[in-house]
VOBA-1610 file (N, C-alpha, C; in pm, whole numbers, padded with zeros to 5 digits, always signed):
BEGIN
Met-21997+11489+02699Met-21874+11516+02811Met-21783+11408+02753Val-21678+11474+02730Val-21555+11357+02727Val-21486+11283+02843Glu-21489+11153+02829Glu-21442+11073+02963Glu-21295+11029+02909Leu-21199+11068+03007Leu-21070+11035+02994Leu-21056+10892+03048Lys-20949+10800+03002Lys-20971+10682+03050Lys-20826+10653+03145Ser-20862+10579+03215Ser-20750+10498+03337Ser-20662+10430+03259Thr-20565+10395+03329Thr-20470+10310+03278Thr-20534+10135+03296Arg-20631+10100+03379Arg-20682+09989+03393Arg-20778+09983+03259Asp-20827+10099+03214Asp-20933+10115+03118Asp-20853+10068+02977Arg-20711+10107+02978Arg-20640+10123+02875Arg-20595+09956+02859Glu-20575+09889+02925Glu-20530+09727+02947Glu-20653+09673+02869Lys-20799+09716+02920Lys-20887+09628+02858Lys-20956+09674+02705Met-20892+09815+02668Met-20903+09850+02524Met-20820+09757+02446Arg-20679+09755+02490Arg-20607+09676+02409Arg-20649+09560+02375His-20700+09474+02476His-20769+09337+02460His-20880+09347+02360Ala-20939+09478+02357Ala-21059+09466+02260Ala-21012+09515+02115Gly-20896+09578+02108Gly-20828+09638+01995Gly-20749+09482+01937Arg-20683+09405+02015Arg-20617+09310+01955Arg-20729+09196+01917Val-20848+09186+01961Val-20949+09113+01925Val-20986+09152+01746Val-21008+09305+01757Val-21046+09328+01622Val-20922+09338+01543Ala-20803+09348+01552Ala-20709+09324+01464Ala-20687+09219+01423Glu-20706+09092+01492Glu-20693+08945+01464Glu-20806+08915+01376Val-20904+08978+01389Val-21018+08926+01271Val-21011+09021+01165Leu-20960+09130+01148Leu-20930+09193+01033Leu-20860+09145+00975Val-20716+09077+01014Val-20654+08992+00927Val-20701+08887+00878Leu-20788+08793+00941Leu-20851+08679+00875Leu-20972+08747+00750Leu-21030+08850+00768Leu-21089+08907+00659Leu-21036+08916+00538Arg-20911+09008+00547Arg-20821+09030+00482Arg-20761+08908+00399Gln-20733+08826+00477Gln-20697+08698+00384Gln-20816+08642+00331Ala-20933+08649+00338Ala-21052+08592+00279Ala-21106+08665+00151Val-21070+08781+00160Val-21132+08866+00036Val-21065+08793-00117Arg-21178+08771-00173Arg-21110+08749-00334Arg-21198+08737-00396Ala-21165+08740-00531Ala-21294+08729-00620Ala-21368+08613-00628Gly-21510+08630-00628Gly-21596+08521-00609Gly-21655+08518-00486Ile-21634+08574-00365Ile-21680+08597-00234Ile-21780+08671-00243Thr-21886+08650-00153Thr-21974+08753-00123Thr-21958+08829+00017Thr-22016+08964-00008Thr-21992+09061+00124Thr-22062+08964+00240His-22126+08894+00241His-22208+08816+00335His-22119+08693+00403Asp-22061+08648+00308Asp-21951+08542+00353Asp-21843+08629+00453Leu-21811+08741+00430Leu-21717+08799+00507Leu-21793+08852+00669Asp-21927+08898+00657Asp-21999+08884+00767Asp-22010+08776+00850Val-22010+08633+00784Val-22035+08523+00844Val-21899+08503+00945Ile-21790+08527+00865Ile-21617+08525+00945Ile-21625+08622+01029Ala-21663+08712+01032Ala-21666+08868+01134Ala-21721+08808+01258Asp-21854+08761+01238Asp-21918+08743+01371Asp-21884+08618+01428Arg-21834+08531+01364Arg-21797+08382+01423Arg-21639+08407+01508Glu-21548+08477+01445Glu-21426+08493+01462Glu-21428+08609+01612Ile-21519+08698+01613Ile-21539+08791+01715Ile-21581+08689+01837Arg-21674+08636+01793Arg-21733+08552+01933Arg-21635+08454+01989Ala-21573+08406+01891Ala-21462+08293+01946Ala-21384+08356+02010Arg-21342+08469+02009Arg-21226+08530+02093Arg-21300+08589+02204Gly-21420+08577+02234Gly-21500+08623+02370Gly-21563+08761+02357Gly-21583+08826+02226Gly-21621+08967+02214Gly-21746+08951+02136Ile-21826+09067+02145Ile-21973+09098+02088Ile-21947+09186+01971Pro-21993+09138+01857Pro-22015+09263+01743Pro-22035+09382+01760Val-22001+09476+01779Val-22066+09606+01851Val-22145+09661+01739Phe-22132+09630+01581Phe-22206+09682+01490Phe-22347+09618+01501Lys-22365+09500+01519Lys-22513+09434+01481Lys-22590+09462+01601Gly-22698+09528+01539Gly-22799+09596+01586Gly-22806+09730+01645Tyr-22670+09793+01607Tyr-22641+09923+01623Tyr-22752+10015+01565His-22834+10079+01636His-22956+10153+01577His-23010+10069+01448Gly-22999+09970+01449Gly-23101+09853+01379Gly-22979+09794+01268Tyr-22858+09861+01280Tyr-22773+09803+01166Tyr-22755+09614+01166Pro-22790+09581+01067Pro-22816+09426+01063Pro-22697+09342+01046Ala-22604+09361+01043Ala-22458+09288+01021Ala-22368+09316+01125Ser-22263+09235+01107Ser-22154+09236+01232Ser-22009+09327+01139Val-22030+09321+01064Val-21923+09428+00957Val-21977+09524+00863Cys-21926+09601+00844Cys-21951+09698+00710Cys-21864+09666+00609Val-21908+09629+00476Val-21851+09619+00370Val-21879+09700+00259Ser-21789+09794+00215Ser-21829+09888+00143Ser-21742+09892+00012Ile-21801+09878-00113Ile-21715+09865-00234Ile-21723+09967-00347Asn-21602+10012-00408Asn-21559+10079-00470Asn-21620+10255-00466Asp-21743+10278-00492Asp-21809+10402-00487Asp-21885+10449-00334Gln-21862+10303-00257Gln-21937+10294-00149Gln-21837+10365-00044Val-21863+10438+00044Val-21764+10514+00142Val-21764+10426+00268Val-21858+10424+00335Val-21871+10352+00466Val-22028+10278+00498His-22042+10217+00597His-22176+10140+00616His-22251+10033+00497Gly-22150+10002+00440Gly-22183+09894+00347Gly-22250+09787+00399Ile-22396+09751+00391Ile-22458+09617+00439Ile-22411+09511+00356Pro-22351+09393+00435Pro-22336+09270+00354Pro-22451+09204+00289Gly-22408+09142+00202Gly-22531+09070+00115Gly-22507+08984+00004Asp-22549+08987-00094Asp-22517+08854-00209Asp-22420+08930-00308Arg-22359+09041-00275Arg-22283+09117-00376Arg-22158+09036-00407Val-22128+08970-00498Val-21996+08919-00535Val-21875+09010-00577Met-21783+08998-00481Met-21657+09086-00566Met-21567+09015-00648Arg-21541+09116-00729Arg-21490+09111-00842Arg-21327+09161-00850Ser-21249+09121-00968Ser-21101+09157-00935Ser-21105+09307-00993Gly-21034+09366-00919Gly-21001+09517-00915Gly-21101+09590-00856Asp-21208+09550-00753Asp-21284+09618-00674Asp-21217+09667-00550Leu-21227+09782-00524Leu-21171+09842-00399Leu-21254+09819-00270Val-21216+09733-00199Val-21337+09695-00088Val-21260+09742+00049Ser-21343+09833+00155Ser-21343+09861+00270Ser-21407+09810+00381Ile-21340+09746+00477Ile-21383+09696+00574Ile-21396+09724+00710Asp-21510+09773+00771Asp-21493+09819+00909Asp-21561+09743+01038Leu-21481+09704+01113Leu-21525+09611+01211Leu-21549+09695+01356Gly-21606+09631+01433Gly-21593+09678+01581Gly-21635+09564+01658Ala-21600+09584+01773Ala-21615+09467+01893Ala-21599+09504+02037Thr-21685+09457+02097Thr-21693+09487+02245Thr-21616+09364+02329Val-21516+09383+02420Val-21455+09289+02492Val-21440+09329+02633Glu-21501+09239+02691Glu-21468+09296+02849Glu-21543+09432+02891Gly-21626+09492+02831Gly-21701+09593+02835Gly-21645+09725+02757Phe-21530+09717+02685Phe-21484+09818+02610Phe-21454+09754+02452Val-21457+09888+02374Val-21474+09855+02199Val-21329+09896+02157Gly-21307+09799+02048Gly-21216+09851+01953Gly-21283+09848+01846Asp-21225+09956+01741Asp-21286+09978+01618Asp-21176+10016+01519Ser-21186+09970+01392Ser-21085+09966+01298Ser-21137+09915+01158Ala-21054+09973+01062Ala-21093+09960+00921Ala-20969+09982+00844Phe-20989+09891+00717Phe-20894+09906+00628Phe-20966+09903+00489Ser-20871+09942+00377Ser-20915+09916+00222Ser-20816+09843+00142Met-20860+09780+00051Met-20781+09658-00050Met-20842+09652-00155Phe-20765+09639-00272Phe-20805+09579-00381Phe-20821+09427-00394Val-20922+09405-00469Val-20939+09247-00514Val-20829+09198-00634Gly-20746+09159-00594Gly-20643+09180-00688Gly-20570+09287-00725Glu-20552+09288-00839Glu-20454+09439-00866Glu-20559+09550-00871Pro-20502+09692-00829Pro-20552+09791-00885Pro-20593+09821-01013Pro-20708+09875-01066Pro-20763+09868-01204Pro-20654+10012-01268Asn-20579+10102-01190Asn-20483+10211-01244Asn-20413+10257-01133Glu-20330+10343-01186Glu-20220+10382-01084Glu-20289+10515-00976Arg-20361+10552-01064Arg-20450+10689-00961Arg-20543+10603-00838Ala-20587+10497-00861Ala-20660+10409-00766Ala-20551+10358-00677Ala-20460+10337-00690Ala-20340+10257-00649Ala-20307+10354-00521Glu-20290+10491-00590Glu-20219+10606-00516Glu-20343+10640-00396Leu-20460+10639-00427Leu-20564+10668-00357Leu-20559+10600-00235Leu-20518+10459-00229Leu-20547+10372-00130Leu-20412+10391-00032Lys-20303+10403-00127Lys-20190+10451-00018Lys-20184+10568+00028Val-20251+10679-00033Val-20244+10800+00038Val-20337+10816+00188Thr-20462+10738+00141Thr-20551+10715+00243Thr-20506+10661+00379Glu-20402+10567+00359Glu-20370+10520+00473Glu-20263+10580+00530Glu-20184+10636+00469Glu-20059+10737+00499Glu-20142+10839+00589Ser-20238+10886+00542Ser-20310+11025+00618Ser-20335+10974+00754Leu-20399+10844+00764Leu-20434+10778+00908Leu-20302+10841+00989Tyr-20184+10767+00957Tyr-20094+10814+01049Tyr-20023+10939+01059Gln-20043+11021+00946Gln-20034+11148+00960Gln-20129+11201+01096Gly-20222+11183+01094Gly-20331+11221+01211Gly-20318+11165+01323Ile-20249+11028+01333Ile-20200+10992+01475Ile-20094+11028+01502Gln-19983+11065+01426Gln-19854+11155+01484Gln-19893+11286+01532Ala-20017+11343+01485Ala-20037+11491+01557Ala-20115+11474+01678Ala-20161+11332+01693Ala-20260+11332+01838Ala-20163+11318+01965Val-20127+11426+02011Val-20015+11409+02118Val-20093+11504+02228Val-20049+11448+02356Val-20092+11571+02447Val-20044+11700+02420Gly-20145+11826+02433Gly-20117+11971+02401Gly-20155+11996+02308Ala-20189+11901+02200Ala-20238+11937+02073Ala-20390+11958+02065Arg-20444+12008+01977Arg-20577+12024+01957Arg-20621+11956+01846Leu-20774+11916+01872Leu-20857+11818+01773Leu-20831+11880+01605Gly-20816+12002+01607Gly-20810+12053+01488Gly-20657+12021+01408Asp-20561+12004+01477Asp-20419+11976+01449Asp-20411+11822+01379Ile-20513+11736+01439Ile-20537+11608+01372Ile-20595+11590+01234Gly-20720+11658+01258Gly-20776+11690+01129Gly-20701+11760+01030Ala-20631+11873+01073Ala-20548+11959+00955Ala-20452+11827+00911Ala-20371+11768+00972Ala-20276+11658+00917Ala-20320+11561+00835Val-20449+11532+00868Val-20513+11446+00757Val-20544+11489+00644Gln-20613+11626+00645Gln-20671+11699+00537Gln-20532+11736+00421Gln-20461+11776+00488Gln-20325+11871+00431Gln-20280+11743+00350Tyr-20256+11635+00402Tyr-20172+11545+00338Tyr-20269+11481+00218Val-20389+11454+00247Val-20490+11426+00131Val-20495+11512+00020Glu-20492+11645+00050Glu-20563+11733-00057Glu-20418+11753-00141Ala-20310+11766-00066Ala-20163+11764-00139Ala-20150+11676-00247His-20221+11534-00264His-20225+11457-00332His-20338+11466-00416Gly-20416+11561-00415Gly-20530+11600-00508Gly-20642+11473-00486Phe-20650+11449-00378Phe-20763+11372-00342Phe-20867+11448-00260Ser-20973+11418-00203Ser-21052+11489-00101Ser-21100+11379+00016Val-21115+11480+00134Val-21172+11437+00255Val-21307+11429+00302Val-21395+11339+00295Val-21538+11361+00331Val-21548+11404+00450Arg-21648+11474+00451Arg-21684+11592+00564Arg-21797+11558+00653Asp-21890+11461+00580Asp-22025+11420+00655Asp-22015+11318+00761Phe-21889+11246+00750Phe-21901+11132+00847Phe-21741+11178+00913Val-21718+11126+01041Val-21589+11182+01128Val-21543+11055+01195Gly-21424+11069+01273Gly-21366+10992+01394Gly-21454+11045+01499His-21418+10960+01612His-21501+10988+01749His-21409+10920+01843Gly-21481+10945+01962Gly-21442+10897+02102Gly-21470+10740+02102Val-21400+10673+02178Val-21433+10535+02161Val-21381+10463+02343Gly-21475+10409+02400Gly-21473+10338+02531Gly-21558+10233+02542Arg-21653+10275+02667Arg-21736+10177+02693Arg-21857+10176+02572Gln-21827+10255+02492Gln-21953+10279+02361Gln-21834+10296+02248Met-21926+10257+02136Met-21853+10267+02012Met-21849+10416+01973His-21932+10484+02004His-21937+10623+01948His-21939+10732+02069Glu-21838+10802+02104Glu-21823+10871+02224Glu-21774+10984+02184Glu-21808+11090+02281Glu-21739+11231+02233Glu-21572+11223+02266Pro-21520+11292+02212Pro-21568+11402+02103Pro-21562+11354+01976Gln-21633+11405+01878Gln-21593+11404+01717Gln-21467+11417+01698Val-21407+11369+01606Val-21276+11390+01544Val-21293+11374+01379Pro-21317+11510+01356Pro-21297+11541+01193Pro-21170+11521+01122Asn-21162+11464+01009Asn-21053+11444+00925Asn-21022+11575+00840Tyr-21069+11682+00901Tyr-21010+11819+00801Tyr-21018+11921+00946Gly-20984+12012+00900Gly-20975+12124+01055Gly-20874+12218+01031Thr-20885+12318+01123Thr-20775+12439+01160Thr-20680+12404+01244Pro-20542+12415+01230Pro-20433+12372+01331Pro-20451+12483+01435Gly-20452+12438+01590Gly-20487+12521+01678Gly-20597+12540+01727Lys-20705+12472+01668Lys-20847+12509+01702Lys-20908+12364+01762Gly-21003+12371+01807Gly-21095+12269+01894Gly-21019+12230+02012Met-21060+12103+02070Met-21041+12061+02213Met-20938+12022+02236Leu-20871+12046+02326Leu-20716+12028+02406Leu-20740+11879+02405Val-20629+11824+02370Val-20587+11664+02371Val-20503+11645+02510Lys-20593+11561+02591Lys-20529+11539+02720Lys-20497+11384+02752Pro-20405+11355+02858Pro-20389+11207+02874Pro-20489+11120+02896Gly-20524+11003+02854Gly-20641+10933+02894Gly-20735+10930+02780Leu-20743+11030+02660Leu-20809+11042+02557Leu-20783+10913+02465Ala-20909+10839+02427Ala-20906+10745+02330Ala-21018+10776+02227Ile-20957+10753+02104Ile-21027+10802+01991Ile-21005+10719+01904Ala-21104+10698+01795Ala-21084+10660+01649Ala-21083+10749+01553Ile-20934+10734+01498Ile-20927+10851+01369Ile-20966+10709+01259Glu-21041+10791+01150Glu-21067+10741+01028Glu-21109+10790+00929Pro-20966+10849+00831Pro-20976+10930+00730Pro-21089+10808+00623Met-21151+10918+00542Met-21254+10835+00452Met-21229+10929+00333Val-21168+10897+00237Val-21091+10982+00109Val-21169+10951-00021Asn-21171+11044-00101Asn-21257+11011-00222Asn-21173+11041-00351Leu-21166+10978-00451Leu-21088+11016-00569Leu-21127+11148-00643Gly-21257+11170-00631Gly-21304+11273-00680Gly-21352+11393-00542Gly-21484+11431-00554Gly-21526+11548-00481Gly-21555+11445-00328Tyr-21582+11570-00245Tyr-21594+11502-00099Tyr-21747+11484-00060Gln-21831+11530-00148Gln-21982+11515-00141Gln-22006+11359-00151Val-22117+11309-00024Val-22158+11173+00007Val-22317+11190-00012Asp-22366+11074-00074Asp-22509+11064-00038Asp-22526+10900+00045Val-22653+10899+00119Val-22683+10804+00183Val-22778+10732+00083Glu-22795+10598+00057Glu-22858+10505-00020Glu-22985+10498+00033Asp-23067+10426-00040Asp-23216+10387+00000Asp-23222+10297+00134Asp-23112+10226+00153Asp-23123+10124+00265Asp-23096+10193+00400Gly-23083+10352+00390Gly-23065+10425+00536Gly-22942+10412+00572Trp-22822+10321+00503Trp-22698+10313+00596Trp-22576+10336+00475Thr-22601+10268+00333Thr-22461+10264+00284Thr-22431+10424+00242Val-22324+10474+00274Val-22266+10586+00220Val-22230+10593+00076Thr-22251+10666-00035Thr-22169+10693-00175Thr-22126+10794-00200Thr-22032+10793-00280Thr-21981+10931-00336Thr-22088+10961-00447Arg-22107+11116-00422Arg-22200+11137-00503Arg-22140+11165-00661Asp-22028+11181-00682Asp-22003+11164-00829Asp-21942+11026-00865His-21956+10938-00751His-21964+10787-00781His-21792+10752-00826Ser-21705+10836-00754Ser-21586+10807-00772Ser-21563+10705-00658Leu-21427+10657-00681Leu-21357+10549-00580Leu-21340+10639-00439Ser-21363+10543-00316Ser-21340+10599-00193Ser-21260+10488-00106Ala-21191+10529-00048Ala-21116+10431+00062Ala-21143+10470+00186His-21088+10389+00320His-21120+10424+00452His-21028+10340+00532Phe-20943+10398+00635Phe-20879+10326+00693Phe-20894+10396+00845Glu-20879+10298+00924Glu-20925+10352+01093Glu-20845+10291+01169His-20815+10335+01293His-20733+10298+01416His-20779+10319+01521Thr-20816+10274+01668Thr-20841+10333+01794Thr-20712+10369+01825Ile-20700+10459+01897Ile-20570+10481+01959Ile-20581+10534+02115Phe-20492+10537+02200Phe-20493+10587+02332Phe-20378+10680+02364Ile-20405+10803+02386Ile-20316+10901+02412Ile-20275+10927+02534Asp-20124+10914+02553Asp-20073+10955+02723Asp-19957+11038+02683Ala-19886+11061+02790Ala-19761+11169+02754Ala-19669+11100+02678Asp-19682+10986+02670Asp-19549+10933+02549Asp-19608+10942+02442Gly-19717+10979+02398Gly-19758+10985+02251Gly-19894+10884+02269Pro-19898+10894+02118Pro-20025+10786+02097Pro-19998+10640+02081Glu-20069+10572+02139Glu-20061+10408+02142Glu-20176+10370+02035Ile-20160+10268+01909Ile-20238+10241+01810Ile-20290+10087+01904Leu-20412+10096+01929Leu-20473+09983+02028Leu-20510+09867+01897Thr-20541+09901+01787Thr-20601+09802+01709Thr-20471+09771+01604Ala-20358+09773+01632Ala-20266+09763+01542Ala-20247+09603+01499Ile-20194+09566+01409Ile-20170+09440+01358Ile-20010+09398+01379Ser-20014+09315+01502Ser-19894+09283+01536Ser-19806+09176+01457
//
């Protein structure tokens, strides 16, 4: 069942979103050649707690860390460890926090130093813009299919592919609530968007095919053809005035 959120809920979700945004800024600043993915996890855990939050990823279905760090052909859910980042790596960082009982969830991708080529740089740009295409389509009276179609059409117009196996989702007191929010779809199809809907839109876009596999650790998702993948995400709240990005970096 989809729970529509109240004005009071929205205020609390703004706080959670602000915490996530602030910590993501620090993580972006920390990314450089020579740092390990574990180093980022230490920063994420410390800075979320310093702001009165709880890392929502840690312990979620047994996930062992406070942040997901996925590199190059890793799409999502990369577990931090001793992997050292190198110049030219494409790094995707996904972070969630519970603050005052509500969740904020956001993600971004970036290169360590300069991108290896123009096509890789375009992948990053198109993936981020596809997120905003989806957000613009998330208005009262639209359908979920309109959101997914906006993402998919933009991505495929640039010759990239949208991951099908992992999608966006409702957000609130839990990180994953109904409804599911695919990054692909048919305009005019799916659930009607109503005031009070809070969702995370999160395009995962591959340079090659859309097919993915889960590695032996049970978490890390990789592109089947080992092409690069990028990931951007925002938590938004929708009312009659349109979508508000709760995890925006101010």
